[in-house]
C-alpha positions in Angstrom: 90.6 -11.6 70.9 91.4 -14.0 68.4 88.5 -16.1 69.2 86.5 -13.3 69.6 87.0 -12.1 66.5 86.4 -15.3 65.1 82.9 -15.1 66.8 81.7 -12.0 65.4 80.1 -11.2 62.0 80.3 -8.1 60.2 77.2 -6.2 59.1 77.2 -7.4 55.6 77.0 -10.9 56.5 73.9 -10.1 58.9 72.1 -8.2 55.9 70.7 -11.4 53.7 69.3 -13.1 56.6 67.4 -10.2 58.0 66.3 -9.4 54.2 65.0 -12.7 54.0 63.1 -12.5 56.8 60.8 -9.1 55.6 61.3 -10.3 51.9 59.1 -13.2 52.3 55.8 -11.9 53.7 56.6 -8.7 51.5 56.7 -10.9 48.5 53.4 -12.7 49.3 51.6 -9.2 49.5 52.9 -8.2 46.5 52.0 -11.2 44.8 48.5 -11.0 46.4 48.0 -7.3 45.3 48.6 -8.3 41.7 46.6 -11.1 41.7 43.8 -9.0 43.3 44.7 -6.3 40.4 44.6 -8.8 37.8 41.1 -10.3 39.0 39.8 -6.7 39.4 41.0 -5.5 35.9 39.7 -8.7 34.3 36.4 -7.9 35.7 36.3 -4.7 34.3 37.1 -5.8 31.1 34.6 -8.6 31.1 31.9 -6.3 32.3 32.7 -4.0 29.5 32.9 -6.7 27.3 29.6 -8.2 28.5 28.2 -4.9 28.6 29.1 -4.1 24.6 27.6 -7.4 23.8 24.1 -7.4 25.9 21.5 -4.9 24.7 22.0 -1.4 25.4 19.1 1.2 26.0 19.0 3.2 22.5 19.2 7.0 23.3 18.9 8.4 19.7 15.7 10.8 19.4 14.4 8.4 16.7 14.0 5.8 19.5 12.8 8.2 21.8 9.6 9.1 19.5 9.3 5.2 19.0 9.2 4.3 22.4 6.4 7.1 23.0 4.4 5.7 19.9 4.4 2.0 21.5 3.5 3.2 24.9 0.8 5.1 23.2 -0.5 2.2 21.6 -0.2 -0.7 23.4 -1.3 -2.2 26.6 1.3 -3.7 28.8 -1.2 -5.1 31.3 -2.9 -7.6 28.6 -1.5 -11.0 28.6 0.7 -11.5 25.7 0.2 -15.2 25.5 -3.5 -15.3 25.1 -3.8 -11.4 23.5 -0.8 -9.9 21.7 -3.0 -7.8 19.8 -3.9 -5.9 22.5 -0.8 -5.9 24.0 0.5 -4.3 20.8 -2.7 -2.5 19.6 -5.1 -2.0 22.2 -5.2 2.1 21.4 -5.0 1.6 17.8 -7.7 3.8 17.0 -8.5 6.2 14.4 -5.5 8.0 13.0 -3.2 5.2 15.2 -4.0 3.0 12.6 0.0 2.5 11.6 -0.2 2.7 8.1 -3.1 5.7 8.2 -0.8 7.3 10.8 2.4 7.1 8.7 0.4 8.5 5.3 -0.7 11.7 7.2 2.5 11.9 8.3 3.8 12.0 4.6 1.3 14.1 3.4 2.4 16.9 6.2 5.8 16.4 5.1 4.4 17.3 1.4 2.5 20.2 2.8 5.6 21.8 4.6 7.7 21.3 1.0 4.7 23.1 -0.5 4.5 25.7 1.7 8.2 26.8 2.2 9.6 29.7 0.6 11.2 28.6 -2.7 12.2 30.2 -6.2 11.8 28.3 -9.2 12.6 28.9 -12.5 9.5 30.3 -14.8 7.4 27.2 -16.5 9.4 24.7 -14.5 7.1 21.7 -13.0 8.2 23.1 -9.6 6.8 26.5 -10.2 3.4 25.1 -11.7 3.2 22.4 -8.7 3.1 25.3 -6.1 1.2 27.8 -8.0 -1.4 24.9 -8.3 -1.3 24.1 -4.6 -1.7 27.7 -3.9 -4.6 28.3 -6.0 -6.3 25.5 -4.7 -6.1 27.2 -1.0 -7.5 30.5 -2.7 -11.0 29.7 -1.8 -12.1 33.2 -2.1 -11.6 33.0 -5.7 -13.1 29.5 -5.9 -16.0 30.9 -4.3 -16.0 34.3 -6.7 -16.3 32.3 -9.7 -19.3 30.1 -8.5 -20.9 27.7 -10.7 -19.5 29.6 -13.8 -16.8 27.4 -14.6 -19.1 24.0 -14.5 -21.6 25.5 -16.4 -19.1 26.1 -19.1 -17.9 22.5 -18.9 -21.5 21.5 -19.4 -22.1 23.6 -22.3 -19.3 22.2 -24.0 -20.8 18.5 -23.6 -23.8 19.7 -24.9 -25.9 21.1 -22.3 -27.9 19.5 -19.7 -31.8 19.0 -20.1 -32.7 20.2 -16.4 -30.3 23.2 -16.2 -29.4 24.6 -19.4 -30.2 24.2 -23.5 -29.7 20.8 -24.4 -28.4 20.5 -27.9 -29.0 16.8 -28.0 -25.5 16.2 -29.2 -24.7 12.7 -30.3 -24.3 10.2 -27.4 -21.0 9.0 -28.6 -19.6 12.3 -29.3 -20.4 13.4 -25.5 -18.9 9.7 -24.4 -16.0 10.7 -26.4 -15.7 14.1 -24.6 -15.9 12.7 -21.3 -13.1 9.9 -21.4 -10.5 12.1 -23.6 -11.0 15.4 -21.8 -12.0 14.7 -18.5 -11.1 11.0 -17.6 -14.6 10.1 -16.9 -15.8 6.8 -17.9 -19.8 6.5 -16.8 -20.0 2.8 -18.1 -16.7 1.3 -18.5 -13.5 2.0 -17.7 -10.4 1.8 -20.5 -6.9 2.1 -19.5 -3.6 1.4 -20.8 -1.6 -1.4 -19.0 0.4 -4.7 -19.0 -1.0 -7.8 -21.3 -2.5 -10.5 -18.8 0.2 -12.8 -20.4 3.8 -12.8 -21.4 5.7 -11.0 -22.7 3.1 -8.3 -20.8 3.2 -5.7 -23.8 1.1 -2.7 -23.1 -2.4 -3.1 -24.3 -5.8 -1.3 -24.1 -7.9 -3.0 -21.6 -11.7 -2.5 -20.7 -13.1 -3.1 -17.5 -16.0 -2.3 -15.1 -16.4 1.4 -14.4 -15.9 2.6 -10.7 -19.6 3.3 -9.2 -20.1 6.1 -7.2 -22.7 4.1 -4.9 -20.9 1.5 -2.7 -23.6 -1.4 -3.5 -22.8 -5.2 -3.2 -24.3 -8.2 -4.9 -26.0 -9.3 -1.9 -27.0 -6.4 0.4 -29.8 -6.3 2.8 -32.8 -4.6 1.3 -33.3 -2.2 4.1 -29.7 -1.0 3.0 -30.1 -0.7 -0.4 -32.9 1.1 0.1 -31.2 3.6 2.5 -28.2 4.1 0.1 -30.4 5.0 -2.8 -31.9 7.5 -0.6 -28.9 9.3 0.4 -27.7 9.2 -3.3 -30.9 10.0 -4.7 -30.8 13.3 -2.0 -27.4 14.3 -3.2 -27.9 14.3 -6.9 -31.2 16.3 -6.3 -28.8 18.8 -4.7 -26.3 18.8 -7.5 -29.0 19.5 -9.9 -30.6 22.1 -7.5 -27.1 24.0 -7.1 -26.9 23.9 -11.1 -30.3 26.1 -11.4 -32.4 23.0 -12.4 -36.4 22.9 -11.5 -36.6 20.2 -8.2 -39.1 18.2 -9.8 -37.5 17.8 -13.6 -34.1 17.3 -11.3 -36.2 14.5 -9.3 -37.1 12.6 -12.2 -34.0 12.3 -13.7 -31.9 11.7 -10.7 -34.1 8.6 -10.2 -33.6 7.6 -13.7 -29.8 7.8 -13.1 -29.6 5.7 -10.0 -31.9 3.7 -12.1 -29.2 3.3 -14.4 -26.5 2.5 -11.9 -28.4 -0.1 -10.4 -28.7 -2.2 -13.9 -25.0 -1.7 -14.8 -24.3 -2.8 -11.2 -26.6 -6.1 -12.0 -24.7 -6.9 -14.9 -21.1 -7.2 -13.0 -19.9 -10.6 -12.4 -18.2 -11.2 -9.0 -14.4 -12.1 -9.3 -14.5 -15.7 -7.9 -17.5 -16.4 -10.5 -15.0 -15.4 -13.4 -12.1 -17.3 -12.0 -14.4 -20.4 -11.7 -15.6 -19.8 -15.0 -11.7 -19.2 -16.4 -13.0 -16.0 -17.8 -10.8 -13.4 -16.2 -9.9 -11.7 -19.7 -11.1 -12.4 -23.1 -9.0 -11.1 -26.2 -10.9 -9.2 -28.7 -10.5 -6.8 -31.6 -12.1 -3.2 -31.6 -14.2 -4.4 -34.8 -15.7 -7.5 -33.0 -16.9 -5.0 -30.3 -18.5 -3.1 -33.0 -20.3 -5.7 -34.7 -24.0 -3.9 -35.4 -25.8 -6.9 -36.7 -26.0 -10.5 -36.8 -25.3 -10.6 -40.6 -22.2 -8.7 -39.6 -21.1 -11.2 -36.7 -22.0 -14.0 -38.4 -19.7 -13.1 -41.6 -17.0 -12.5 -39.1 -17.8 -15.6 -36.9 -18.3 -14.3 -33.8 -21.2 -13.1 -31.7 -22.8 -9.6 -31.1 -21.3 -8.2 -28.7 -21.3 -4.0 -27.9 -22.3 -2.1 -30.7 -24.1 1.0 -28.7 -20.4 2.6 -28.4 -18.5 4.0 -31.1 -15.3 2.2 -29.7 -12.7 3.0 -32.6 -13.5 6.7 -32.2 -13.8 6.6 -28.6 -10.7 4.8 -27.9 -8.9 6.8 -30.3 -9.7 10.5 -28.8 -8.6 8.7 -25.4 -5.3 7.1 -26.7 -4.2 10.0 -28.9 -0.7 8.7 -29.0 -1.3 5.7 -30.6 -2.6 4.7 -33.9 -5.7 2.2 -33.9 -7.5 0.4 -36.4 -10.2 -1.6 -36.6 -8.1 -4.8 -35.9 -6.7 -3.4 -32.7 -6.8 -6.2 -30.3 -7.8 -5.1 -26.7 -8.5 -6.9 -23.5 -12.0 -7.0 -22.2 -12.0 -8.2 -18.3 -15.6 -9.0 -18.3 -17.2 -9.2 -21.7 -20.8 -10.2 -20.4 -21.0 -7.2 -18.7 -19.8 -5.4 -21.7 -22.5 -6.8 -23.8 -25.7 -6.0 -21.2 -24.2 -2.5 -20.9 -24.6 -1.8 -24.8 -28.1 -3.2 -24.7 -28.8 -1.0 -21.6 -27.5 2.0 -23.6 -29.2 1.1 -26.8 -32.4 1.0 -24.9 -32.0 4.3 -23.3 -31.0 5.8 -26.5 -34.3 4.8 -28.3 -36.6 6.2 -25.3 -34.5 8.5 -23.0 -31.6 10.0 -24.5 -32.0 12.7 -22.1 -31.7 10.7 -19.2 -28.6 9.3 -20.6 -27.1 12.6 -20.8 -28.4 13.2 -17.4 -26.4 10.3 -15.8 -23.2 11.7 -17.2 -23.3 15.1 -16.2 -24.4 13.9 -12.5 -21.3 11.4 -12.9 -18.8 14.3 -14.2 -19.8 17.0 -11.1 -19.1 14.3 -8.5 -15.5 13.6 -9.9 -15.4 17.4 -10.1 -16.1 18.4 -6.8 -12.7 18.9 -5.2 -12.2 21.8 -7.7 -16.0 23.3 -7.5 -17.6 25.8 -4.7 -18.1 25.2 -1.1 -21.8 23.9 -1.7 -20.7 21.1 -4.0 -18.0 19.9 -1.7 -19.9 20.2 1.6 -23.1 18.0 -0.5 -20.3 15.4 -1.7 -19.0 15.1 2.1 -22.8 14.6 3.5 -22.9 11.9 1.0 -19.6 10.3 2.2 -20.5 10.1 5.4 -23.8 9.1 5.3 -22.8 5.9 2.7 -19.7 5.1 5.3 -22.5 5.0 8.3 -24.8 2.6 6.1 -21.8 0.3 4.4 -19.7 0.2 7.8 -16.4 1.0 5.7 -13.4 2.8 7.4 -14.1 6.5 7.9 -12.5 8.9 5.5 -10.5 11.5 7.9 -11.9 14.7 7.5 -9.0 16.9 6.3 -9.0 20.4 6.3 -8.3 22.4 2.8 -4.8 22.4 2.7 -4.3 18.9 3.1 -7.1 18.1 0.2 -5.1 20.6 -1.6 -1.7 18.6 -0.7 -3.4 15.3 -2.4 -4.5 16.9 -5.3 -1.0 18.5 -6.1 0.5 15.2 -5.6 -1.5 13.4 -7.8 -1.0 15.9 -10.4 2.6 16.8 -10.1 4.0 13.5 -8.8 7.2 13.5 -10.9 8.2 17.1 -10.1 7.3 16.4 -5.9 9.1 12.6 -6.1 12.5 14.3 -5.9 11.3 16.8 -3.4 10.0 14.2 -1.2 13.0 11.8 -1.3 15.4 14.4 -0.7 13.5 15.4 2.5 12.7 11.8 3.7 14.8 9.3 2.3 18.7 10.1 2.5 21.4 8.0 0.6 22.2 6.4 4.1 18.6 5.6 5.0 18.6 3.9 1.3 22.0 2.0 2.2 20.7 0.8 5.5 17.2 -0.6 3.8 18.9 -2.3 0.9 20.9 -4.0 3.5 18.0 -5.2 5.2 16.1 -6.5 2.4 19.5 -8.3 1.2 19.3 -10.0 4.8 15.6 -10.9 4.2 16.1 -12.3 0.7 19.1 -14.5 2.0 16.8 -15.7 4.5 14.4 -17.1 2.0 16.8 -18.4 0.0 18.0 -20.3 2.8 14.4 -21.4 4.2 13.5 -22.7 0.7 15.8 -25.6 1.0 13.7 -26.7 4.1 10.5 -26.9 2.9 9.3 -30.3 3.5 6.7 -30.1 0.6 9.0 -28.9 -2.4 10.8 -31.1 -4.4 14.8 -30.3 -5.1 14.5 -29.3 -8.7 11.3 -26.8 -7.4 13.6 -25.4 -4.7 16.1 -24.8 -7.4 13.8 -22.8 -9.6 12.0 -21.2 -6.5 15.6 -19.8 -5.5 16.6 -18.8 -9.0 13.4 -16.6 -9.2 13.8 -14.8 -5.7 17.9 -14.0 -6.6 16.7 -13.1 -10.2 14.1 -10.7 -8.4 15.0 -6.9 -9.0 14.0 -4.1 -6.4 13.2 -0.2 -6.3 13.4 1.9 -3.3 12.3 5.3 -2.5 11.4 6.8 -5.8 11.9 6.1 -9.6 15.2 6.6 -10.8 14.2 9.0 -13.9 12.3 11.1 -11.0 15.3 12.1 -9.5 16.6 13.8 -12.8 15.0 17.1 -12.6 15.0 18.0 -16.5 13.2 14.9 -16.9 10.5 15.6 -14.3 10.0 18.9 -15.7 9.4 17.8 -19.4 6.3 16.1 -17.9 4.3 19.4 -17.6 5.1 21.0 -20.7 1.3 20.6 -21.3 -0.1 22.0 -17.9 -1.9 25.2 -18.5 -2.6 27.0 -14.9 -5.9 29.1 -14.9 -8.3 31.1 -15.5 -10.3 29.4 -12.9 -9.2 26.6 -10.6 -11.5 24.2 -12.4 -9.7 24.7 -15.3 -6.4 24.1 -13.7 -7.6 20.8 -12.0 -8.7 19.8 -15.8 -5.7 20.3 -17.2 -4.2 18.3 -14.6 -6.2 15.7 -15.3 -5.4 15.5 -18.9 -1.8 16.1 -18.2 -1.7 13.1 -15.9 -3.5 10.9 -18.2 -1.3 11.7 -20.8 1.6 11.1 -18.9 0.6 7.6 -18.0 -0.4 6.7 -21.3 3.1 7.9 -22.7 4.8 6.2 -20.2 3.5 2.7 -21.6 4.6 3.6 -25.0 8.0 5.1 -24.5 10.8 2.6 -24.7 11.4 2.3 -20.9 13.8 0.1 -19.5 12.6 0.2 -15.9 9.6 -0.5 -14.0 6.4 1.8 -14.0 5.8 2.7 -10.5 2.2 1.9 -9.5 2.6 3.8 -6.1 3.6 7.8 -5.3 7.4 7.9 -3.7 5.1 9.2 -0.6 3.1 6.4 -0.7 2.5 3.3 2.1 2.3 0.4 0.2 4.8 -2.1 -1.1 3.4 -4.2 -4.1 5.2 -7.4 -6.4 4.9 -6.5 -10.4 4.5 -9.7 -11.8 5.2 -8.7 -15.4 8.8 -6.7 -14.7 9.5 -9.0 -11.9 10.0 -6.4 -9.5 9.5 -5.7 -5.6 8.6 -1.9 -4.8 9.2 -0.1 -1.5 8.6 3.5 -1.8 10.2 6.2 0.6 7.1 6.7 2.6 7.1 3.3 3.7 10.4 3.0 5.0 9.6 5.6 7.6 9.4 5.7 11.4 7.5 3.6 12.8 8.5 1.1 10.6 12.3 1.9 9.7 14.8 4.0 10.5 18.4 3.4 10.7 18.8 4.6 14.0 16.5 2.0 15.3 17.3 -1.3 17.2 17.4 -4.0 14.6 14.8 -5.9 16.6 12.4 -3.1 14.9 13.5 -2.8 11.8 13.7 -6.5 11.1 10.4 -7.1 12.9 8.2 -4.1 11.3 10.0 -3.3 7.6 11.7 -6.9 7.4 8.4 -8.4 7.7 6.8 -6.3 5.2 9.9 -7.1 2.9 9.4 -11.0 3.5 5.8 -10.8 2.7 6.3 -9.1 -0.6 8.8 -11.5 -1.7 6.7 -14.3 -0.9 4.0 -13.1 -3.3 6.5 -14.1 -6.1 6.3 -17.6 -5.2 2.2 -17.4 -4.8 1.9 -19.7 -7.9 3.4 -22.4 -6.4 0.2 -23.0 -3.9 -1.9 -22.2 -6.8 -3.8 -26.1 -7.2 -1.9 -28.0 -10.1 1.2 -25.6 -10.1 3.4 -27.7 -8.6 3.3 -31.0 -9.9 6.2 -32.6 -9.1 5.9 -31.3 -5.2 4.8 -33.5 -2.5 1.3 -32.7 -3.0 0.0 -34.7 0.2 2.4 -32.4 2.2 1.5 -29.6 0.6 -2.1 -29.8 1.1 -1.3 -31.1 4.8 0.3 -27.8 5.8 -2.4 -25.7 4.0 -5.4 -27.2 5.9 -3.1 -27.1 8.9 -2.8 -23.2 8.3 -6.3 -23.1 7.4 -7.3 -25.1 11.0 -4.8 -23.1 12.6 -6.8 -19.5 11.6 -10.0 -21.2 12.3 -8.8 -21.7 15.9 -9.2 -17.9 16.9 -11.9 -15.9 17.9 -13.4 -13.9 14.6 -13.2 -10.2 15.9 -13.3 -6.9 13.6 -14.8 -8.6 10.5 -13.8 -11.3 8.5 -11.9 -11.6 5.2 -13.6 -12.2 2.0 -12.5 -15.7 1.6 -11.3 -17.8 -1.3 -7.9 -18.7 -1.9 -6.7 -14.8 -2.6 -7.4 -14.8 1.1 -5.5 -18.1 2.0 -2.8 -16.6 -0.2 -2.6 -13.6 2.1 -2.8 -15.5 5.0 0.3 -17.7 4.4 2.4 -14.5 3.1 1.6 -13.4 7.0 3.0 -16.4 8.4 5.7 -16.9 6.5 7.0 -13.3 6.3 7.0 -13.7 10.2 9.1 -16.9 9.9 11.5 -15.2 7.5 11.9 -12.0 9.1 13.0 -13.9 12.6 15.4 -16.1 10.6 17.2 -13.1 9.0 17.3 -11.0 12.4 18.5 -14.2 14.6 21.5 -14.7 12.0 22.0 -10.9 12.2 22.7 -11.6 16.0 25.0 -14.1 16.0 27.5 -12.3 13.2 26.9 -8.6 14.6 27.1 -7.6 18.3 25.7 -4.5 20.1 22.2 -4.8 19.8 20.1 -1.9 21.3 16.6 -1.8 22.9 14.0 0.7 23.8 14.2 2.2 27.2 11.7 1.9 29.9 9.6 -0.6 27.4 10.9 -4.0 29.2 11.4 -5.9 26.5 14.0 -8.0 25.3 15.5 -7.8 21.9 13.4 -10.8 20.8 10.4 -9.5 22.7 10.6 -6.3 20.5 11.3 -8.1 17.8 7.2 -9.6 18.0 6.2 -6.3 19.3 7.6 -4.5 16.1 5.9 -7.1 13.7 2.3 -6.7 15.6 2.6 -3.1 15.1 2.9 -3.5 11.8 -1.1 -4.6 12.1 -2.1 -2.3 14.2 -5.2 -0.6 13.6 -8.8 -0.3 14.9 -11.2 -3.4 14.4 -14.1 -1.6 13.2 -11.8 -0.3 10.2 -12.0 -3.4 8.0 -13.2 -2.9 4.6 -15.8 -5.2 3.7 -14.0 -6.0 0.2 -10.4 -6.7 2.2 -9.0 -9.8 1.2 -6.9 -9.9 3.9 -7.8 -11.3 7.5 -9.0 -9.4 10.6 -6.0 -7.4 12.4 -6.1 -9.9 15.1 -6.2 -13.0 13.1 -3.1 -11.3 11.3 -1.1 -10.7 14.6 -2.4 -13.8 16.7 -1.8 -16.4 13.7 1.8 -16.0 12.5 2.7 -15.6 16.5 1.0 -18.9 17.6 2.8 -20.6 14.7 6.5 -19.4 15.6 7.9 -21.4 18.8 10.1 -18.6 19.5 7.1 -16.3 20.3 6.5 -18.6 23.1 9.6 -19.2 24.1 10.3 -15.4 24.8 7.6 -14.7 26.2 7.5 -17.9 28.6 3.9 -19.1 27.3 2.4 -22.3 29.0 2.2 -24.9 26.8 -1.2 -25.1 25.3 -1.7 -21.4 25.9 -3.6 -19.8 22.5 -0.2 -18.6 20.8 1.6 -21.6 22.3 -0.4 -24.5 20.7 1.2 -28.1 20.1 0.9 -28.1 16.4 2.8 -25.6 14.4 2.6 -25.5 10.3 5.2 -25.0 7.9 3.8 -24.0 4.6 6.6 -21.7 4.4 
């Protein structure tokens, strides 16, 4: 038994061996499960990491609206490497012109503001603005008044030989009243503006008038004759509506057109003034007023423009200033002023009644928005005919409410500015826009270091000039202060007729503009309304302005993919920044630069522009046109550089769903959207390139575009040679 017991093991001794048999595979299985779980978990984590880093579809309402806009304006079947304009802008017709469509949307917002139920303090600017708008809509009252309010105005001006008793007032008295009370300048334009040279202090300036007839220096005789006939028909209608004898009206209308034609012939094209280095001349009022050869010889000057009583006319127009014969003024085309004065003298000696008719005809045309439907319709038909003859962009046929929005906005801008900005440009939107501008400005400063034609000292000066630049967005600061805005309308008196309200608005606006130049003002005086869609750079104040109306969809929205904001609004900002440095491209303005390298890049840019077929008109040419083209090319490069840097530091980019574009492709698509407009809508006076060239030129100069759209080497938008002007 002892042996038996010694051969048997107790159960406790058998457990380790048994456990080892089943524990080994269990452990292997457990390890496999753990590894599999770890791999699965890592995959999930990596999936979410890459998903958060990669572009996600933007599902915000703003993106949905933008997607519809892009789908409606572009043609995705067009080949992007050879015709990107059609790819992005094929359906850009009429109101689909991006800037025009945005301007219309801004006016619609103003209309909603003006038609909303408000309760304003009596006599406030807001109350007067709303009253003016609703009196403009009251066409029944306007029709009931008929031509009586206009006849009263004509009587105050001395009457009209063809429709009422003419008192044959002194010519200069009538001209003085037209300038000071009606803001109408039939022979020349007088305004207060910055001096052309530093320190840019305010100074009275005399310039060419704004002609009612769209004549050109070089115009086909057939077109010229048709324009004259259309305008003659219009003037005959005006005279007849005011009760004139048809035969007499015809005679006076013909002489008025003759005066306009002669004045137009006196003009010198801007290119000729630049070539002669006579963009402006500084003279005194007394020098303009010299009346005899002996006088001007004694003063050491030539006879200028004695037919105009300059001192009395300018003093009446600029009542806030105390003028004297020794007051200096700027004359932008002295030869025109001299010839204009001679023509007036000739007419006064033989046909003073025709001069009176010429001035009255022009005034009635200016006041047509405030007159009865017969006057407005005559004006509409004239504009329509002139557009057909000259090929100018068609002016949208607005309904009466939208025209009243325009007039109310023009006269009550300070008050409506605050209301529009609160509605359309929130503090968060402004903050996002400022962030975008900072990124664009930083990209330009960085890019200036890489320009092959710019020397180190010039680079430093250019960088300083950019960094010292001031920027204003939304609206002027003072306009957001209700008390300051309301003070602007103490002199506005409404009624009894809408024409009288209209004239009061004209006088108030002119006085407000003049006073703004004369008051000590630490900030820039805006040249656009807050709901406008035009950015600009002011040389005199070294400030760039982006109104609230521009930084709106489809160009900008805080919820948009960054590719959209940088491609659209970013390129607009970059373009204005480059205008700060325009002077460096002018001949002889950068003596320390590598002249040969600069000229080489300029020739390169010109040859690239010439490589594209001209569609939709041509630019007016000249160096100004070149500067605009250079700014287009540089703006795209700067915006792309800023966008690429932003992608490196901030992940989480979004894109537009269903558009099938990568973020970089969306960037270029958004850039092109800024240029979208119908090919036939280019104004002949536009100094910018046709829209196709403004799209294709910069894109063909950008290697990244060809890479992201996989363009074959040698394709139209993937050339072998690219330029680096900016």
